[in-house]
N, C-alpha and C positions, 0 to 999 in steps of 0.2 A: 554516757562514756566518753570518750574520744581516745584515740589513739595520735602518742605522739612521739620525736623524737626525744630519746635521752642518749647522754654517754654513760655506759659502763663500765667503773672502775674495778670493782670484783663481784662476780656471782656464786660467791663463798655461802654455801649455806647459814642461812640466818645471820648471815653479815654482808650482803650484798650493801655496794657502795654505787650510786647513780648521780648525775646530775642533769635536771631538766634546762633544757635549752634555755638561756637567759640567766642564768642562776651562776653568780661567780662562784660557791664554793658547792660540791657536792654532798649529796647528803645520806644517812644510814637508813637503811630499810629494815624497820622492826617489824617482823611477821606478826601479824594480828593474835596469834595465840603465845607466841612469847612478849607480846605488848600487854595482854591479858593477865600473864603469870607476874611482870613486872609491877603491874597496878595492884594486885593481889599481896604481893610482897609489901608493898609502900603503906597500904591498909594495915596491915600485920604489923608493919613499925609503930604505924600512930597510934595503935590500938595499943600496942605493947607500954609504948611511952605514957599514954595517960593512965593506963595499970598502976603504973608506978610512979604518980601523981608527981613527974618532974615539974619545976616550979620555972627553969629559964624559957622568957617569954621569946626569946631571940630563937632557941633549939627547937621549941613547937609550933612559932611560924614558918620555920623552915622546913623542918616535915611536913606542916599541915601545906605547905604551899608545893612541894616536892609531890605529894600523893595527889594532890589537884592539879597539877600540870598532868600526871600521865592520866589519871580519870577525865580528863577534859580531853585528852585525844583518844582514849578507847571509845567513852562514848562518840566522839565524830567519827571514830572507823565503825563502830556498828552500825551508825545511822546509815553511812554511805553503803554499808554492805546490804541492808535493809530495803534501802532505795531500787538497789541493782539487782534483787531479789536473789541475794548468795548467802546462802546459812555460813553463821556464825563459826568458827573453828575451835571456839570454847563454849564450856557448858553454859551455866549460867550468866546471861547476857549483865554488865553493869549498870548500874543507878546512879544518879545523880545522888540520891540518900547513902550511898557508900562513904562519901568526906568522911574523916574523922573530926568532925573540928575539934582542934584545941585551943586554937585563938580565936574566941568567938570578936565577930565584926560591933566592936561599940559605936550607939548612937552618933558618933561624931564622923563616922566611916562614910561620906556621900561618894561612892565609887559613878 
């Protein structure tokens, strides 16, 4: 961990807005427990869509990508806290297996 200067535009609870030096635009801080809630909601939406057997591939891809982006942020957040000996602010840790796959990768998708 290192200490750095930040420009703080808002310290509003759960709505902090800060800009690290060298960045053009400020960022919105999402508290870890709020990030966990957003991630759980995205997972629930994906599960509901899967159970409805929705066929629109563009919508399915969008929902899956949204959940995946939130999950990636939460997994990174958890890893950083563990590395610094800080307990998680939410109950059960998220795992990569929490991603609801709505649009499986085709064999031609070589990322």
